[in-house]
C-alpha positions as CSV (number, residue, x, y, z in Angstrom):
1,X,-4.6,-28.2,-7.2
2,X,-0.9,-28.7,-6.1
3,X,0.3,-27.0,-9.3
4,X,-2.0,-24.0,-8.8
5,X,-0.8,-23.7,-5.2
6,X,2.9,-24.0,-6.3
7,X,2.3,-21.3,-8.9
8,X,0.7,-19.0,-6.4
9,X,3.5,-19.5,-3.9
10,X,6.1,-18.8,-6.6
11,X,4.2,-15.6,-7.5
12,X,4.2,-14.5,-3.9
13,X,7.9,-15.2,-3.4
14,X,8.7,-13.3,-6.7
15,X,6.6,-10.3,-5.5
16,X,8.4,-10.3,-2.1
17,X,11.8,-10.4,-3.9
18,X,10.7,-7.4,-6.0
19,X,9.7,-5.4,-3.0
20,X,13.0,-6.0,-1.2
21,X,15.0,-5.2,-4.3
22,X,13.8,-1.6,-3.9
23,X,16.0,-1.3,-0.8
24,X,15.3,-0.4,2.8
25,X,12.6,1.9,4.0
26,X,13.1,4.6,6.6
27,X,10.7,6.2,9.1
28,X,10.5,9.4,11.2
29,X,8.3,9.6,14.3
30,X,7.2,13.2,14.6
31,X,7.1,14.7,18.1
32,X,5.7,18.1,19.0
33,X,8.1,21.0,19.6
34,X,7.6,23.0,22.8
35,X,4.1,24.5,23.1
36,X,2.7,22.4,20.2
37,X,0.6,19.2,20.0
38,X,1.6,17.9,16.6
39,X,2.6,14.3,16.2
40,X,2.7,11.6,13.5
41,X,4.9,9.5,11.3
42,X,6.5,9.8,7.9
43,X,7.8,6.8,5.9
44,X,10.3,6.8,3.0
45,X,10.2,3.8,0.7
46,X,12.3,3.5,-2.4
47,X,10.4,2.8,-5.7
48,X,12.5,2.6,-8.9
49,X,14.3,6.0,-9.2
50,X,12.0,7.8,-6.7
51,X,11.0,7.6,-3.0
52,X,7.4,7.2,-1.9
53,X,6.7,9.4,1.1
54,X,3.7,8.7,3.3
55,X,2.9,11.1,6.1
56,X,0.2,10.8,8.8
57,X,0.1,13.9,11.1
58,X,-2.3,15.1,13.7
59,X,-2.5,18.1,16.1
60,X,-2.2,20.7,13.4
61,X,-4.3,23.8,12.8
62,X,-6.6,23.5,9.8
63,X,-5.0,24.5,6.5
64,X,-1.6,24.1,4.8
65,X,1.7,23.5,6.5
66,X,5.3,23.6,5.1
67,X,6.8,20.1,5.2
68,X,10.5,19.5,4.7
69,X,13.5,17.2,5.2
70,X,16.1,19.2,7.2
71,X,19.9,18.7,7.1
72,X,20.6,17.5,10.6
73,X,19.0,14.5,12.4
74,X,18.8,16.5,15.6
75,X,15.4,17.3,17.3
76,X,17.0,18.1,20.7
77,X,16.1,21.8,20.9
78,X,12.6,22.7,22.0
79,X,11.9,24.7,18.9
80,X,13.2,22.2,16.3
81,X,16.0,24.6,15.2
82,X,18.7,22.0,16.0
83,X,17.6,20.2,12.7
84,X,19.3,23.0,10.7
85,X,18.1,24.3,7.4
86,X,16.5,22.4,4.5
87,X,18.3,19.4,3.2
88,X,20.0,20.7,0.0
89,X,23.0,18.6,-1.1
90,X,22.7,19.8,-4.7
91,X,22.8,23.5,-4.0
92,X,19.4,24.4,-5.5
93,X,17.1,27.3,-4.5
94,X,14.1,26.6,-2.3
95,X,11.0,25.8,-4.4
96,X,8.0,23.8,-5.4
97,X,8.9,20.0,-5.4
98,X,6.9,19.6,-8.6
99,X,9.3,21.9,-10.4
100,X,13.0,21.1,-11.5
101,X,14.7,23.6,-9.2
102,X,14.1,22.9,-5.5
103,X,15.9,21.7,-2.4
104,X,16.1,17.9,-2.1
105,X,14.2,18.4,1.2
106,X,11.3,20.4,-0.3
107,X,8.1,18.3,-0.1
108,X,4.5,19.0,-0.9
109,X,2.6,20.8,1.8
110,X,0.6,19.0,4.4
111,X,-3.1,20.1,4.4
112,X,-4.9,19.6,7.7
113,X,-8.6,19.1,7.9
114,X,-11.0,20.8,10.4
115,X,-9.9,18.2,13.0
116,X,-6.2,19.0,12.5
117,X,-5.3,15.7,10.7
118,X,-3.3,15.6,7.5
119,X,-2.2,12.7,5.3
120,X,0.0,12.8,2.3
121,X,1.3,10.2,-0.2
122,X,3.7,11.4,-2.8
123,X,6.6,10.2,-5.0
124,X,9.7,12.3,-4.9
125,X,12.9,12.3,-7.0
126,X,16.2,13.7,-5.8
127,X,16.2,11.9,-2.5
128,X,17.2,8.3,-1.6
129,X,17.1,5.9,1.3
130,X,20.4,4.5,2.6
131,X,22.8,5.7,-0.1
132,X,24.0,8.5,-2.3
133,X,24.1,12.3,-1.9
134,X,20.3,12.5,-1.6
135,X,20.2,10.0,1.3
136,X,17.6,11.2,3.9
137,X,18.6,8.6,6.6
138,X,20.0,10.5,9.5
139,X,18.2,13.8,8.5
140,X,15.1,15.2,10.2
141,X,11.5,15.9,9.0
142,X,10.0,19.2,10.1
143,X,6.4,20.2,10.0
144,X,5.9,24.0,10.0
145,X,3.2,26.2,11.5
146,X,2.3,28.0,8.2
147,X,2.0,27.3,4.5
148,X,5.1,27.2,2.3
149,X,5.1,30.0,-0.4
150,X,7.8,28.0,-2.4
151,X,9.3,31.4,-3.2
152,X,10.9,33.0,-0.2
153,X,14.6,32.0,0.1
154,X,15.8,29.8,1.7
155,X,12.8,28.6,3.7
156,X,9.5,29.3,2.0
157,X,8.3,31.6,4.8
158,X,6.7,28.5,6.5
159,X,7.0,29.9,10.1
160,X,7.8,28.1,13.3
161,X,8.6,24.4,13.5
162,X,5.7,22.5,15.2
163,X,7.0,19.0,14.9
164,X,10.3,17.2,14.4
165,X,11.4,13.6,13.8
166,X,14.7,12.0,12.9
167,X,14.7,9.7,9.9
168,X,15.9,6.2,10.7
169,X,16.1,3.0,8.7
170,X,13.2,0.8,9.5
C-alpha cells in the first residue's frame, strides 16, 4: 500500500514538473469597447513549440468575429485603436493562421452562438509566452465586430473592435 502511494505521489510530482517546464502562462481579460457589451478571457499556455490559446467570450452578435493579437498592450482608447495593428514581428502578410504566411497575431475566428457566446481552443505556432520575438506578453487581444476574410491587407476587413484586453503573465 505504501509503495503504491509513493509511486502515485512520484507520478504526480513528475507530471507537475512537466507542466511547469512548459513555461509561464499569460492571460488577457477582455473588456468591451465603447458602446459594446463584449467581455471574456483569453489564456496563452506554452506547449512544446506551440502555444495553446483558450478563449471564452460573451456579449457578441451571433456569427463569426475576427480575433487577433495586436502590437500594443494598450486598451485605453474607447474604440480599441490604441492597441495598434496586428502583432507582426516577422513581416508576414495578414492571412489564415492555418496557412504558412500570416501575422503572428492572426488567430482563428471566434464563432458566437445564438446567445452571443463563443469559445475557442487552438494551438498556434509563431507566438510564445515570455520570451523571443513572438512573445505575446504585453500585447493586446482584440475581438472584432465582423468576420475575418483572411485576405484583405493588413486587417482582414474585420470591422470595429468590440473588446480589448492586455496580455499579462499569470
